[in-house]
N, C-alpha and C positions, 0 to 999 in steps of 0.2 A: 443887549443886544448881543446877538452873536454872529456867527458867520453863514450865511444862506447855503444849504446844501447845493452840492454842484451836480444837477441832473446830467451835464454832458460826461460826468465819468460813468462809466457802466457800474460799478461796484455799488455806488451810491443811488443809481438808477435801481438796480435791484432790490437794494436795502430799501428803497422807498416804495416799490412794490409790494414788500412784505409788511412795511409799517402800513399802507393803505389796507391790507387784509386784515391785520391787527387791528387797526382803529376802527373802519369802517365809517368815519364821520370826517368830512371834510373840512371842518375849522379846525379840528383839532391835528389834522395832517398838515394844513397850511402853517400852522404854529410851528410843528416840525420841521417844515420845509425852509421857515425862515430862522429857525433856530432863535426863535422870540417870543416868548407866551403872550407878550402884549401886541404883535406884528398887526393884528386888525386895525391898530390905530395909527398905523404906518404909511407910508404914499405908495407903497406895492402891494397892498393887501389884496387887490384884484388880480394880481399876476399869481400870487400864492395861492390864492382859492382857486383860480381857472386850473393851475395844473395838478391841485389836491382833485379836484373833481374828476380829472381827467386819469388820474391815477387809481382812483377808485372805480372807475368805468373799465378798468384793463384787468384788476386783481384775478388770479387764480383761484377759482373756487371749486372746493370737492364736489358740487353736485353737477359741474361741467367737465368733470375729467381734469381739474387743474389747468384747462387750456387759457392761456394767456391772450386775449383778443388783439389783433392788430389795429391798429389806428394809423390814420394820417398824421403826418407832422402837425402839431398843435401848437398854433401861434396865441400869445396871450392877448388880452383884450387891448385896444389900440385907446389912446389918449389923445386926442386931438392937442395941438400947440395951445391953441387958444381957448381949452376947456380949462376948468377951475383944478388947479393941482388935487389930486387925490388925498393928500397929506391934510387938508383942511387949514392951510395958510391962508387961503383967500386970494392967492396969487394965481395968476395964469400957470398953466402947465410950464410954457416955455420959460418962465421968469423964475422958477422955481426948481423943480425935480427933473426937467428934461434933460436927456444925456446920460441922467443915472442909471436909465433902464436896466444897464449890463452887470447890476447888482443879480438881477434874476433872469439874465439873457440865455435862457435856456431852449431848447427845440426838442420836443417831448415828442420822437418819432417813433415808429413800432419798435417795440423791444427785441433785441436781437436773440436768438438760440441760446446765448451763453446769459445773458441777462436775464431771459426766462427761466434758465435751469437754475440759476443759482436763488433766485425768489421762491420759485416753486419746490424746489429741494428742501429748502428752509421751511418752508409751512408745512410739507408733508411730515418732515421729521418730528411736527409738533404736534402732530393728528394722533388721537387714540384710535386703537384698531377699529373701534365702532364706528367712527366717522369713516375710516378706509373701507369699511364694509360697504358702504354705500356709494361708493365710486363708482361711475358705469365704467366699466371696462372697454366698452366698444369706444367710447369718446376720448382716453387717456392715451397718450403718447407712450412710447416704448421709454422714454427717460421718466415719466411719472410713475409707471409701471415699476419699474427696477427702484425707483426710491421707493415706492411704496412697499415691495419687498424686503429692503433692507430696514424698513421701520417696524413692519411686522417683525423680523427676526430679534429687531432690538428689543421689542416686548415679549420675547420667548415664544412667538407663534411661528415655530420653525415650519411646521407642514404648510402654513399659510404662506411664506415666504417663499419655501419652494416650488411649491405650485405656480405661485405667479411667476416667479423668475424662470422656470422652465417653458412657461409658455409664451414668454418674452424671447427666450433663446431659440425656440423652435419657429419663431415667426419669419418675417423677411430680411429684419436686421437691416432695414433702409435708414435708419438715423446714422448720419455721418459723425455726429457729434459725440455720439454714447462710446465710451471706451468698452466697448465689447469683451477685450482680454481682461480687463477686471472682474467683470460680470459671470464669464466662463469661470474663473479663478474661484469667484465666491459660491456660485452654484456646485462644484466639486467638494469647496470646502464644507457647505453646509450639508451635501449629501452624507460626508464621513461625519457630522455632526450628529446627523440623525440613523446613524449605523447602518449607513447603505454605502460602503466602502467599495464594495465590486461594481456595484451603479456608478459610484465617480469616477472609478479607473476607467470603466466603460465610456464614459461619457467622454471624458477626456481624449483616449485613444479615437474615439469618431470624430471629436473634433480635429484631432491632427490628421486624421485621412480626408476630413471633407472642411477646411477650414474656410470660413465664412466673416469679413471682415476682420479677419486676425491673420497674420502671418504664422505659416508653420512654426516657427522657431519661438513664437510668442508661447504657442500652446505646449512647445516641447519644456519651455521653463516653467509651465505650470504641472508638467508631468514631474518634470524634477523634485520640483518643492513638494509635490503629493508623495513622492515615495521617499524623499528626506524625512516628512514628517511619519511616515509608516516606521521607519528605521530599515527600508530595503536598499540597502546601500548597491547591491548589482544594478538593479533598474534605475536607481537613480544617479549611477554614474553614465548609462547609455544616455538618459535623456539630457545632463548636463551637457555631456560632449554634443549632443545634437543641437542643442540650443546655442552652444559656443559655435558650432560651425554655421548656423544660420547668422549670427550676428557676435563676433568676437569683441566687438567694441563697445558692448551693453553692459553696464556695470552691475546691472542686478545679476546676469549670468556669471560674472567671477564672484560676485557674492555668493552665489548657489553653491559652487565651485569650492568656496572655502568652507561653506557648511559642511559639504559632503567629506572634505579631506579632515575640517576640525572633529566631526562623527565618527571618524577611522582613527583619531588621534595621529594625523599625520602633520606636526604641529608647524614645522617650518614650511611646507607647502600650502597649507590652510593660510599663514599669515602672508605669504607671498602674495595669494589669490585676493584677499581682502586689501593689501595695499594697491594691488592693482585696482580694485573696484573703487577705492577713494581717488585715484589718478583719472577714471573715466566719468568722473560725477561732474566736472567741468562746465559741460553744457547742459546740466538739467536746471530747471526754474528752480528758484530758492525755496518754495515749500518741499519739491522733490528732493532737492539736495540736505535739506533739514532731517527730512524721515531716512533717508539713505543714510546718511553720515551718523543717526542715532544705531540704526543696526549694525552698520559697520562697525562702530567705534566699541560697541557693546560684546561683540564676538570675537575682534580682534584683544581687545583686552583680556578675555576669556583664553583666548586661544596662545597671547604671551605667558600666560600665568598657568598653561597646561592645564585648564580646567575643562571639562567637558559644556557642551551647549545646556542650555537650561532646557527642562522639559517642554516648558511652554513659553515664548516669546510674544510681547506684544506686539500687533499687526501680524503683517503677512510677510513671509517669504518668499512669495511668489512672482516678485518683479514687479507687484502693483502696490503703490503706498497707500498705507491705512488711510480710511475714507472717512470726512467730516460730512457735513451738511450740503458742502459747495460739489458740483458735478465735474 
């Protein structure tokens, strides 16, 4: 017997929703929750089965636009003190396993937006394009549509990805949890990838003039990265400075400044900018810090060795971390 999954932990809750969608069968999911292949012989099987059934009822399904249905807080079945203990010992519950229910003392309330996003994104990224084609767009949230766009892109369906993402960005942008600056950057990047550089440039300039759900300096950051990638140092310098004026404490801005100086082989100034980016990373989350450290360390090492920037670096240089299946 292992350690039961803690559904009070948001990450575990999201994983449970994902497992519920993949398994679709309460008995197998209950055993997964219990971390015990023989849990159905244990005293708390009713609890595990109860929560498994509730999770399966909530899974985000493609035909519903990957919407996770809300539920009220769901309590496990009651076992009376004088009822026979469900472990089969023949004793009354109060004389056997009463008081041990905290082993599975979960409260399965409605999943938070973060939990929904974590579970849903993982499912979407495992769907083939044919499945995504059937998702009703009018029922899907902006978060779902953007993750679908990323999945299309990952499968090489660039035009489908662009069409979907541009429709989301043209919409109301009323989701406060969505990383809009990330998707703005991806849209411009994919337009360049599609050979539509001028359209990508105009898109970013329009975003800067009429920012929605983003700060102007964030869009300036994307423009700086855009021009650095094109080798347009004059425009890149303008937008790096604009981004710095908007937020001089943002480490990505200093990283971009370092890249620009690196590109024109101002080695000492580039090294100083990279070091400043390192100093400003202290307040970042661990995952962001790890990604940023990798970017800065690689570029810093090349600058110290007087080596030019690589033609193509992994990830993004636009101030938004490379993204996996988590929103």
